[in-house]
C-alpha positions as YAML, in Angstrom:
chain: A
units: angstrom
residues:
- id: 1
  name: UNK
  ca: [67.44, -29.10, -47.84]
- id: 2
  name: UNK
  ca: [68.91, -25.33, -47.65]
- id: 3
  name: UNK
  ca: [71.66, -24.78, -45.27]
- id: 4
  name: UNK
  ca: [70.60, -23.41, -41.85]
- id: 5
  name: UNK
  ca: [71.95, -19.77, -41.03]
- id: 6
  name: UNK
  ca: [73.13, -20.05, -37.37]
- id: 7
  name: UNK
  ca: [73.17, -16.80, -35.70]
- id: 8
  name: UNK
  ca: [76.61, -15.85, -34.21]
- id: 9
  name: UNK
  ca: [77.17, -13.86, -30.99]
- id: 10
  name: UNK
  ca: [77.83, -10.62, -33.12]
- id: 11
  name: UNK
  ca: [74.68, -11.07, -35.14]
- id: 12
  name: UNK
  ca: [72.72, -11.52, -32.04]
- id: 13
  name: UNK
  ca: [74.15, -8.31, -30.43]
- id: 14
  name: UNK
  ca: [73.30, -6.54, -33.71]
- id: 15
  name: UNK
  ca: [69.77, -7.30, -33.26]
- id: 16
  name: UNK
  ca: [69.68, -5.21, -29.99]
- id: 17
  name: UNK
  ca: [69.99, -2.24, -32.04]
- id: 18
  name: UNK
  ca: [66.07, -2.02, -32.25]
- id: 19
  name: UNK
  ca: [65.92, -1.95, -28.38]
- id: 20
  name: UNK
  ca: [68.36, 1.08, -28.72]
- id: 21
  name: UNK
  ca: [66.10, 2.51, -31.20]
- id: 22
  name: UNK
  ca: [63.05, 2.12, -28.94]
- id: 23
  name: UNK
  ca: [64.94, 3.77, -25.92]
- id: 24
  name: UNK
  ca: [65.96, 6.69, -28.19]
- id: 25
  name: UNK
  ca: [62.43, 7.23, -29.31]
- id: 26
  name: UNK
  ca: [60.90, 7.07, -25.61]
- id: 27
  name: UNK
  ca: [63.71, 9.32, -24.60]
- id: 28
  name: UNK
  ca: [63.05, 11.80, -27.08]
- id: 29
  name: UNK
  ca: [59.22, 11.84, -26.64]
- id: 30
  name: UNK
  ca: [59.47, 12.23, -22.68]
- id: 31
  name: UNK
  ca: [57.93, 8.75, -22.00]
- id: 32
  name: UNK
  ca: [59.27, 7.09, -18.91]
- id: 33
  name: UNK
  ca: [59.56, 3.73, -19.97]
- id: 34
  name: UNK
  ca: [63.40, 3.42, -20.06]
- id: 35
  name: UNK
  ca: [63.70, 1.36, -17.04]
- id: 36
  name: UNK
  ca: [60.78, -0.91, -17.83]
- id: 37
  name: UNK
  ca: [62.30, -1.57, -21.60]
- id: 38
  name: UNK
  ca: [65.79, -2.50, -20.19]
- id: 39
  name: UNK
  ca: [64.35, -4.86, -17.36]
- id: 40
  name: UNK
  ca: [62.09, -6.50, -19.93]
- id: 41
  name: UNK
  ca: [64.92, -7.10, -22.36]
- id: 42
  name: UNK
  ca: [67.30, -8.47, -19.94]
- id: 43
  name: UNK
  ca: [64.53, -10.87, -18.49]
- id: 44
  name: UNK
  ca: [63.39, -12.06, -22.05]
- id: 45
  name: UNK
  ca: [67.31, -12.67, -22.84]
- id: 46
  name: UNK
  ca: [68.14, -14.65, -19.84]
- id: 47
  name: UNK
  ca: [64.88, -16.51, -19.37]
- id: 48
  name: UNK
  ca: [65.12, -17.55, -23.10]
- id: 49
  name: UNK
  ca: [68.73, -18.49, -22.82]
- id: 50
  name: UNK
  ca: [67.86, -20.58, -19.67]
- id: 51
  name: UNK
  ca: [64.85, -22.17, -21.32]
- id: 52
  name: UNK
  ca: [67.19, -23.00, -24.47]
- id: 53
  name: UNK
  ca: [69.77, -25.01, -22.23]
- id: 54
  name: UNK
  ca: [66.92, -26.59, -20.27]
- id: 55
  name: UNK
  ca: [65.08, -27.89, -23.47]
- id: 56
  name: UNK
  ca: [68.22, -29.10, -25.04]
- id: 57
  name: UNK
  ca: [68.85, -31.13, -22.06]
- id: 58
  name: UNK
  ca: [65.22, -32.49, -22.09]
- id: 59
  name: UNK
  ca: [65.22, -33.31, -25.60]
- id: 60
  name: UNK
  ca: [68.58, -35.12, -25.23]
- id: 61
  name: UNK
  ca: [67.23, -37.14, -22.47]
- id: 62
  name: UNK
  ca: [63.49, -37.69, -23.86]
- id: 63
  name: UNK
  ca: [62.35, -38.90, -20.46]
- id: 64
  name: UNK
  ca: [58.52, -39.06, -19.77]
- id: 65
  name: UNK
  ca: [59.03, -37.72, -16.25]
- id: 66
  name: UNK
  ca: [60.74, -34.55, -17.54]
- id: 67
  name: UNK
  ca: [57.85, -33.99, -19.95]
- id: 68
  name: UNK
  ca: [55.25, -34.29, -17.31]
- id: 69
  name: UNK
  ca: [57.27, -31.96, -14.96]
- id: 70
  name: UNK
  ca: [57.35, -29.41, -17.80]
- id: 71
  name: UNK
  ca: [53.58, -29.65, -18.40]
- id: 72
  name: UNK
  ca: [52.66, -29.39, -14.75]
- id: 73
  name: UNK
  ca: [54.74, -26.27, -14.39]
- id: 74
  name: UNK
  ca: [53.09, -24.65, -17.54]
- id: 75
  name: UNK
  ca: [49.66, -25.26, -16.16]
- id: 76
  name: UNK
  ca: [50.61, -24.00, -12.63]
- id: 77
  name: UNK
  ca: [51.98, -20.73, -14.21]
- id: 78
  name: UNK
  ca: [49.27, -20.52, -16.48]
- id: 79
  name: UNK
  ca: [46.47, -20.61, -13.62]
- id: 80
  name: UNK
  ca: [48.80, -18.13, -11.59]
- id: 81
  name: UNK
  ca: [49.02, -15.67, -14.24]
- id: 82
  name: UNK
  ca: [45.13, -15.96, -15.01]
- id: 83
  name: UNK
  ca: [44.50, -14.89, -11.39]
- id: 84
  name: UNK
  ca: [47.00, -11.91, -11.97]
- id: 85
  name: UNK
  ca: [45.41, -10.85, -15.28]
- id: 86
  name: UNK
  ca: [41.88, -10.50, -13.88]
- id: 87
  name: UNK
  ca: [41.88, -7.36, -11.95]
- id: 88
  name: UNK
  ca: [38.52, -7.89, -10.33]
- id: 89
  name: UNK
  ca: [38.51, -9.76, -6.78]
- id: 90
  name: UNK
  ca: [37.73, -13.32, -7.47]
- id: 91
  name: UNK
  ca: [36.05, -15.76, -5.01]
- id: 92
  name: UNK
  ca: [37.66, -18.90, -3.91]
- id: 93
  name: UNK
  ca: [35.10, -20.77, -5.64]
- id: 94
  name: UNK
  ca: [35.58, -19.14, -8.99]
- id: 95
  name: UNK
  ca: [39.27, -19.59, -8.79]
- id: 96
  name: UNK
  ca: [38.87, -23.34, -8.50]
- id: 97
  name: UNK
  ca: [36.62, -22.99, -11.50]
- id: 98
  name: UNK
  ca: [39.43, -21.24, -13.69]
- id: 99
  name: UNK
  ca: [41.98, -23.76, -12.50]
- id: 100
  name: UNK
  ca: [39.78, -26.76, -13.37]
- id: 101
  name: UNK
  ca: [38.73, -25.24, -16.64]
- id: 102
  name: UNK
  ca: [42.10, -24.18, -17.69]
- id: 103
  name: UNK
  ca: [44.03, -27.53, -16.79]
- id: 104
  name: UNK
  ca: [41.28, -29.77, -17.93]
- id: 105
  name: UNK
  ca: [40.28, -28.07, -21.14]
- id: 106
  name: UNK
  ca: [43.87, -27.55, -22.21]
- id: 107
  name: UNK
  ca: [44.90, -31.03, -21.36]
- id: 108
  name: UNK
  ca: [41.99, -32.73, -23.05]
- id: 109
  name: UNK
  ca: [42.87, -30.61, -26.28]
- id: 110
  name: UNK
  ca: [46.65, -31.40, -25.99]
- id: 111
  name: UNK
  ca: [46.32, -35.20, -25.51]
- id: 112
  name: UNK
  ca: [43.59, -35.30, -28.51]
- id: 113
  name: UNK
  ca: [45.94, -33.14, -30.73]
- id: 114
  name: UNK
  ca: [49.08, -35.14, -30.01]
- id: 115
  name: UNK
  ca: [47.65, -38.70, -30.11]
- id: 116
  name: UNK
  ca: [44.83, -38.42, -32.60]
- id: 117
  name: UNK
  ca: [45.92, -35.52, -35.03]
- id: 118
  name: UNK
  ca: [49.76, -35.84, -34.96]
- id: 119
  name: UNK
  ca: [50.05, -39.25, -33.40]
- id: 120
  name: UNK
  ca: [53.42, -38.87, -32.05]
- id: 121
  name: UNK
  ca: [55.55, -41.85, -30.73]
- id: 122
  name: UNK
  ca: [56.36, -42.05, -27.87]
- id: 123
  name: UNK
  ca: [53.69, -39.92, -26.47]
- id: 124
  name: UNK
  ca: [56.05, -37.98, -24.26]
- id: 125
  name: UNK
  ca: [58.34, -37.05, -27.05]
- id: 126
  name: UNK
  ca: [59.30, -33.54, -25.79]
- id: 127
  name: UNK
  ca: [60.45, -32.19, -29.20]
- id: 128
  name: UNK
  ca: [56.65, -32.15, -29.95]
- id: 129
  name: UNK
  ca: [55.12, -32.39, -26.78]
- id: 130
  name: UNK
  ca: [56.48, -29.31, -25.09]
- id: 131
  name: UNK
  ca: [56.32, -26.53, -27.93]
- id: 132
  name: UNK
  ca: [52.81, -27.65, -28.72]
- id: 133
  name: UNK
  ca: [51.84, -27.73, -25.06]
- id: 134
  name: UNK
  ca: [53.13, -24.22, -24.67]
- id: 135
  name: UNK
  ca: [51.18, -22.94, -27.57]
- id: 136
  name: UNK
  ca: [47.83, -24.57, -26.58]
- id: 137
  name: UNK
  ca: [48.37, -23.70, -22.84]
- id: 138
  name: UNK
  ca: [49.35, -20.22, -23.43]
- id: 139
  name: UNK
  ca: [46.32, -19.38, -25.81]
- id: 140
  name: UNK
  ca: [43.85, -21.00, -23.39]
- id: 141
  name: UNK
  ca: [45.15, -18.89, -20.74]
- id: 142
  name: UNK
  ca: [44.69, -15.90, -22.65]
- id: 143
  name: UNK
  ca: [41.21, -17.00, -23.59]
- id: 144
  name: UNK
  ca: [40.06, -17.73, -19.93]
- id: 145
  name: UNK
  ca: [41.55, -14.38, -18.68]
- id: 146
  name: UNK
  ca: [39.49, -12.43, -21.32]
- id: 147
  name: UNK
  ca: [36.34, -14.50, -20.72]
- id: 148
  name: UNK
  ca: [36.57, -14.37, -16.90]
- id: 149
  name: UNK
  ca: [37.18, -10.76, -16.79]
- id: 150
  name: UNK
  ca: [34.24, -9.91, -19.04]
- id: 151
  name: UNK
  ca: [32.13, -12.26, -17.03]
- id: 152
  name: UNK
  ca: [32.84, -10.74, -13.90]
- id: 153
  name: UNK
  ca: [32.53, -7.26, -15.29]
- id: 154
  name: UNK
  ca: [29.20, -8.16, -16.96]
- id: 155
  name: UNK
  ca: [27.78, -9.59, -13.75]
- id: 156
  name: UNK
  ca: [28.61, -6.62, -11.87]
- id: 157
  name: UNK
  ca: [27.55, -3.69, -14.45]
- id: 158
  name: UNK
  ca: [24.36, -5.62, -15.52]
- id: 159
  name: UNK
  ca: [23.35, -6.56, -11.89]
- id: 160
  name: UNK
  ca: [20.04, -4.55, -12.09]
- id: 161
  name: UNK
  ca: [19.02, -6.47, -15.22]
- id: 162
  name: UNK
  ca: [19.84, -9.85, -13.97]
- id: 163
  name: UNK
  ca: [17.84, -9.01, -10.59]
- id: 164
  name: UNK
  ca: [14.95, -7.98, -12.63]
- id: 165
  name: UNK
  ca: [15.08, -11.12, -14.93]
- id: 166
  name: UNK
  ca: [15.02, -13.15, -11.61]
- id: 167
  name: UNK
  ca: [12.10, -11.25, -10.10]
- id: 168
  name: UNK
  ca: [10.18, -11.98, -13.25]
- id: 169
  name: UNK
  ca: [10.67, -15.87, -12.66]
- id: 170
  name: UNK
  ca: [13.79, -16.35, -14.90]
- id: 171
  name: UNK
  ca: [16.41, -19.09, -13.65]
- id: 172
  name: UNK
  ca: [20.03, -17.94, -12.91]
- id: 173
  name: UNK
  ca: [20.95, -19.54, -16.35]
- id: 174
  name: UNK
  ca: [18.35, -17.77, -18.04]
- id: 175
  name: UNK
  ca: [19.30, -14.38, -16.29]
- id: 176
  name: UNK
  ca: [23.03, -14.73, -16.99]
- id: 177
  name: UNK
  ca: [22.79, -16.00, -20.36]
- id: 178
  name: UNK
  ca: [23.60, -12.96, -22.16]
- id: 179
  name: UNK
  ca: [26.53, -11.89, -19.84]
- id: 180
  name: UNK
  ca: [27.86, -15.39, -20.25]
- id: 181
  name: UNK
  ca: [27.59, -15.44, -24.20]
- id: 182
  name: UNK
  ca: [29.32, -11.95, -24.34]
- id: 183
  name: UNK
  ca: [32.05, -13.35, -22.13]
- id: 184
  name: UNK
  ca: [32.65, -16.36, -24.34]
- id: 185
  name: UNK
  ca: [32.42, -14.08, -27.55]
- id: 186
  name: UNK
  ca: [35.05, -11.73, -26.41]
- id: 187
  name: UNK
  ca: [37.38, -14.62, -25.30]
- id: 188
  name: UNK
  ca: [37.33, -16.32, -28.62]
- id: 189
  name: UNK
  ca: [37.40, -13.34, -30.81]
- id: 190
  name: UNK
  ca: [41.28, -12.78, -30.76]
- id: 191
  name: UNK
  ca: [41.72, -16.38, -31.97]
- id: 192
  name: UNK
  ca: [39.20, -15.91, -34.67]
- id: 193
  name: UNK
  ca: [40.92, -12.65, -35.83]
- id: 194
  name: UNK
  ca: [44.24, -14.31, -35.92]
- id: 195
  name: UNK
  ca: [42.97, -17.14, -38.19]
- id: 196
  name: UNK
  ca: [41.50, -14.52, -40.46]
- id: 197
  name: UNK
  ca: [44.62, -12.66, -41.25]
- id: 198
  name: UNK
  ca: [46.94, -15.78, -41.05]
- id: 199
  name: UNK
  ca: [48.94, -16.44, -44.31]
- id: 200
  name: UNK
  ca: [48.16, -12.97, -45.76]
- id: 201
  name: UNK
  ca: [48.67, -10.43, -43.21]
- id: 202
  name: UNK
  ca: [51.10, -12.37, -41.15]
- id: 203
  name: UNK
  ca: [53.25, -15.56, -41.25]
- id: 204
  name: UNK
  ca: [52.73, -17.21, -37.60]
- id: 205
  name: UNK
  ca: [55.80, -17.99, -35.56]
- id: 206
  name: UNK
  ca: [55.55, -21.70, -35.71]
- id: 207
  name: UNK
  ca: [55.45, -21.86, -39.53]
- id: 208
  name: UNK
  ca: [58.20, -19.22, -39.78]
- id: 209
  name: UNK
  ca: [60.43, -21.08, -37.42]
- id: 210
  name: UNK
  ca: [59.78, -24.37, -39.26]
- id: 211
  name: UNK
  ca: [60.75, -22.61, -42.61]
- id: 212
  name: UNK
  ca: [63.87, -21.04, -41.28]
- id: 213
  name: UNK
  ca: [64.94, -24.39, -39.93]
- id: 214
  name: UNK
  ca: [64.88, -25.80, -43.52]
- id: 215
  name: UNK
  ca: [61.38, -27.50, -43.39]
- id: 216
  name: UNK
  ca: [59.34, -27.37, -46.70]
- id: 217
  name: UNK
  ca: [56.68, -24.61, -46.65]
- id: 218
  name: UNK
  ca: [54.04, -26.93, -47.50]
- id: 219
  name: UNK
  ca: [54.94, -29.11, -44.48]
- id: 220
  name: UNK
  ca: [55.16, -25.94, -42.21]
- id: 221
  name: UNK
  ca: [51.76, -24.85, -43.28]
- id: 222
  name: UNK
  ca: [50.29, -28.36, -42.66]
- id: 223
  name: UNK
  ca: [51.61, -28.11, -39.19]
- id: 224
  name: UNK
  ca: [50.28, -24.72, -38.75]
- id: 225
  name: UNK
  ca: [46.80, -25.29, -39.71]
- id: 226
  name: UNK
  ca: [46.58, -28.23, -37.50]
- id: 227
  name: UNK
  ca: [48.09, -26.23, -34.40]
- id: 228
  name: UNK
  ca: [45.62, -23.40, -35.02]
- id: 229
  name: UNK
  ca: [42.70, -25.79, -35.15]
- id: 230
  name: UNK
  ca: [43.95, -27.30, -31.96]
- id: 231
  name: UNK
  ca: [44.35, -23.79, -30.37]
- id: 232
  name: UNK
  ca: [40.93, -22.85, -31.40]
- id: 233
  name: UNK
  ca: [39.48, -25.86, -30.08]
- id: 234
  name: UNK
  ca: [41.26, -25.80, -26.89]
- id: 235
  name: UNK
  ca: [40.33, -21.90, -26.19]
- id: 236
  name: UNK
  ca: [36.69, -22.70, -27.00]
- id: 237
  name: UNK
  ca: [36.64, -25.74, -24.61]
- id: 238
  name: UNK
  ca: [38.39, -24.17, -21.62]
- id: 239
  name: UNK
  ca: [36.48, -20.91, -21.96]
- id: 240
  name: UNK
  ca: [32.90, -22.39, -22.27]
- id: 241
  name: UNK
  ca: [33.81, -24.65, -19.11]
- id: 242
  name: UNK
  ca: [35.02, -21.57, -17.18]
- id: 243
  name: UNK
  ca: [32.07, -19.28, -18.21]
- id: 244
  name: UNK
  ca: [29.34, -21.96, -17.84]
- id: 245
  name: UNK
  ca: [30.40, -23.08, -14.24]
- id: 246
  name: UNK
  ca: [31.65, -19.52, -13.50]
- id: 247
  name: UNK
  ca: [28.39, -17.65, -13.55]
- id: 248
  name: UNK
  ca: [26.83, -19.91, -10.89]
- id: 249
  name: UNK
  ca: [29.21, -18.70, -8.21]
- id: 250
  name: UNK
  ca: [27.45, -15.39, -8.47]
- id: 251
  name: UNK
  ca: [24.20, -16.90, -7.30]
- id: 252
  name: UNK
  ca: [23.17, -18.53, -3.99]
- id: 253
  name: UNK
  ca: [21.51, -22.11, -3.64]
- id: 254
  name: UNK
  ca: [18.25, -20.10, -3.57]
- id: 255
  name: UNK
  ca: [18.97, -18.68, -6.97]
- id: 256
  name: UNK
  ca: [19.46, -15.10, -5.34]
- id: 257
  name: UNK
  ca: [22.47, -12.73, -6.84]
- id: 258
  name: UNK
  ca: [25.18, -12.49, -4.27]
- id: 259
  name: UNK
  ca: [27.26, -9.60, -5.68]
...
C-alpha cells in the first residue's frame, strides 16, 4: 500500500489561493459576491472541521446510539432543506407526504444496502453507516426537492388541462398522470446523467477518497458502482412515493381540483 500523504497546515492554507482567485475575478467583473463567498468559505471550513472531530469521536466509540442519533439528524435536516428548496407554498398534507417519502424511502434503501449488499457487521458500524447514509439521504433529498417542485409547478400551469380531463370523466390519477410522470422524470434525470459520465468525464468523490487513502482502484470501483446503484434506487423510491401520494393532495374527496 502506498504511503498516504497527510496535508499539513500550510498545505491546506495554500489551497485557499483558489478562493482568493475567485474573489479577484468577481471584484474585477464587478459582481457583488465577495461577502457571500467569504461567508460560505468560512462556514464550510468550520462545519467540516467540527464534523471531522465529531466523526473521529463517533468512530472511536462505535456506539449504536450515536449512529442512530446521526441518521435522525440527517433525516430531519433533509426534510427541512426540502421544504426550503421548494419555493412554492406547500400544504401541511403535502409536507407530511414529503417527510414520509424522504425518511421512509431513504431508510429502506439504506438498510437494504448496508445489510444485503455490503453486509456490514455490526450493523451500526459508523465508519460505513454514516458516510453511506449521507450519500443516500443527500441524493434522495435532492431528488424529492426536484420532483415536488415540478409536481407543484405542473399542477398549477396545467390546471386547465387537468380540469378538462376531469370534466370528460377522467379520474384524478388519469388527469394528473402526465404531470406526475414529468415530475418523476425531472427528479431522476440528474442521477442518470451522473451515472453516464462516471469514470470517463469524472471520478466520483467516494472513489477518489478511497484511492487517495491507499485503497486499490479496483476495490474503490466496486464500492462506487454499488453506492451509485444504491443512490439510484433510493432516489427512485423516494421520488415515486412523494409524487404518487403528492398529486392526491391537489384533489378533494369528490375528485375536484382544489388549487
